[in-house]
Every structure is written in structure tokens, then in C-alpha cells.
C-alpha positions in Angstrom: 58.9 -18.8 -6.6 55.1 -19.1 -6.5 53.4 -21.3 -4.1 52.1 -23.5 -7.0 55.7 -24.2 -7.9 56.8 -24.8 -4.3 54.1 -27.4 -3.5 55.3 -30.0 -6.1 58.9 -29.4 -5.0 58.0 -29.9 -1.4 56.0 -33.0 -2.3 58.9 -34.4 -4.2 61.4 -33.7 -1.4 59.2 -35.0 1.2 58.4 -38.1 -0.7 62.0 -38.5 -1.7 63.2 -38.3 1.9 60.5 -40.8 3.0 61.5 -43.3 0.4 65.2 -42.8 1.0 64.6 -43.9 4.6 63.3 -47.2 3.3 66.3 -47.7 1.0 64.2 -48.5 -2.1 64.0 -45.3 -3.9 63.8 -46.7 -7.4 61.3 -49.2 -6.6 59.1 -46.7 -4.8 59.5 -44.2 -7.6 58.4 -46.8 -10.2 55.3 -47.7 -8.1 54.4 -44.0 -7.9 55.1 -43.5 -11.7 52.8 -46.5 -12.4 50.1 -45.2 -10.1 50.4 -41.8 -11.8 50.2 -43.3 -15.4 47.0 -45.2 -14.4 45.6 -42.1 -12.7 46.3 -39.8 -15.7 45.1 -42.3 -18.2 41.7 -42.5 -16.4 41.4 -38.7 -15.9 42.5 -37.6 -19.5 40.4 -40.1 -21.5 43.0 -40.1 -24.3 42.3 -41.6 -27.7 44.7 -44.3 -28.8 46.3 -41.9 -31.2 46.7 -39.2 -28.6 48.0 -41.7 -26.1 50.5 -43.0 -28.6 52.0 -39.5 -29.0 51.4 -38.2 -25.5 53.2 -40.8 -23.3 56.6 -40.6 -24.9 56.6 -36.8 -24.6 55.2 -36.9 -21.0 57.7 -39.6 -19.9 60.7 -37.7 -21.4 59.6 -34.5 -19.7 58.8 -36.2 -16.4 62.3 -38.0 -16.4 64.2 -34.9 -17.3 62.3 -32.8 -14.7 63.1 -35.5 -12.1 66.7 -35.4 -13.0 66.9 -31.7 -12.7 65.1 -31.6 -9.3 66.9 -34.7 -8.0 70.4 -34.1 -9.1 70.6 -30.4 -8.8 68.0 -29.2 -6.3 69.0 -32.0 -3.9 72.5 -30.5 -3.7 71.1 -27.0 -3.1 68.7 -28.2 -0.4 71.6 -29.7 1.6 73.4 -26.4 1.4 70.3 -24.5 2.6 69.9 -26.0 6.0 70.3 -23.4 8.8 73.7 -24.3 9.9 75.1 -24.2 6.4 73.4 -20.9 5.4 74.9 -19.2 8.5 78.4 -20.5 7.5 78.3 -19.4 3.9 80.3 -16.6 2.7 78.5 -13.9 0.7 80.4 -15.1 -2.4 79.4 -18.7 -1.9 75.7 -17.6 -1.3 75.8 -15.6 -4.5 77.1 -18.6 -6.4 74.4 -20.9 -4.8 71.7 -18.4 -5.6 72.9 -18.2 -9.2 72.9 -22.0 -9.5 69.4 -22.3 -8.1 68.2 -19.6 -10.6 69.9 -21.4 -13.4 68.2 -24.7 -12.5 64.8 -22.7 -12.3 65.4 -21.4 -15.8 66.2 -24.9 -17.1 63.0 -26.2 -15.6 61.1 -23.3 -17.2 62.6 -23.9 -20.6 61.9 -27.6 -20.3 58.3 -26.8 -19.4 57.9 -24.4 -22.4 59.2 -27.1 -24.8 56.8 -29.6 -23.2 53.8 -27.4 -23.5 54.7 -26.7 -27.1 54.9 -30.4 -27.8 51.6 -31.1 -26.0 49.8 -28.4 -28.1 50.6 -30.2 -31.2 48.8 -33.4 -30.0 46.2 -32.4 -27.4 43.5 -29.8 -27.3 43.9 -26.9 -24.9 41.0 -28.4 -22.9 42.9 -31.7 -22.5 46.2 -29.9 -21.5 44.2 -28.0 -18.8 42.7 -31.3 -17.7 46.2 -32.8 -17.5 47.4 -29.9 -15.3 44.5 -30.3 -13.0 44.9 -34.1 -12.9 48.6 -33.8 -12.0 47.7 -31.4 -9.2 45.0 -33.8 -8.0 47.5 -36.7 -8.2 50.1 -34.8 -6.1 47.5 -34.0 -3.5 46.3 -37.5 -3.4 49.9 -38.7 -2.9 50.7 -36.2 -0.2 47.5 -37.2 1.6 48.5 -40.9 1.4 51.9 -40.0 2.7 50.2 -38.0 5.6 47.9 -40.9 6.3 50.7 -43.4 6.4 52.9 -41.1 8.5 50.1 -40.6 11.0 49.7 -44.5 11.4 53.4 -45.0 12.3 
């Protein structure tokens, strides 16, 4: 996995564990999602026609990606803590590795379909701007989390 792929996963897992501690995961996720929509809307400067086509595609992709990471990766992460890794048989380790690779492939295929859909409605320049804006949003969210954690 490249570092670019690991950062969003770490951000997700970190923010997920933080929100789980508060017991309001869905509420927090919805707030983040609303903040992200606002942020991306401002950054992308979509026309009304682009926005009408973009948001359903983006939301479907975002939800599916969340489900894959949340439902599957969460299970893997629990198995990957130091105690569990040391107690895994080689056969179980091979199985777990295969499951992780399968989920990575699902995420990759999902991303390919998403990009193909975006290319039909947005210019290459706006797609690049979207990627940059998502990265900026993730950094901003991580910084807010760090700032809040530092105050506690």
C-alpha cells in the first residue's frame, strides 16, 4: 500500500475510534459528511448541471467505500493487533491476508468505476481539483482532531 492510500485509512480509523468513544458515530459521521459537502462544493465551483450529476455519483461512491472500509477493514484491524498476530496460525494469516487483498481489490474496482463515471460529467481539471480538495479536507479534519485531542 502506498502512503497516499494509508493516510485516508488511518484518518478514517482514527476518527472512527474517536467518535466511537463518544457513542454518537452516525451523528458525527453525518456532521463530517455535511462539512465535506460544503467544503467540496466551495472548492469545486460546480455548475448546477455538474452538481446535479456529480453528487449522486459521489455519495454512492463515498457510502460504498465507507461500507467496505468500515465493515471489512474494521474486522481485519482487530485481528492485526500484536497479540492476535502472534497467535495466528500461518493458515489463518494467509486467509486474513487474502481477505485484505480482496477488499483492496474491491476498493480499487470501485474507484475505477467512480473515476469512469466522473469523466463523463467533469473535466479532467475538475477531477484533479476534486482529488486535491478531498486531500485538503482530510488534512483539515485530521488537524481539527489533533487540535481537539491536544485540548483534552
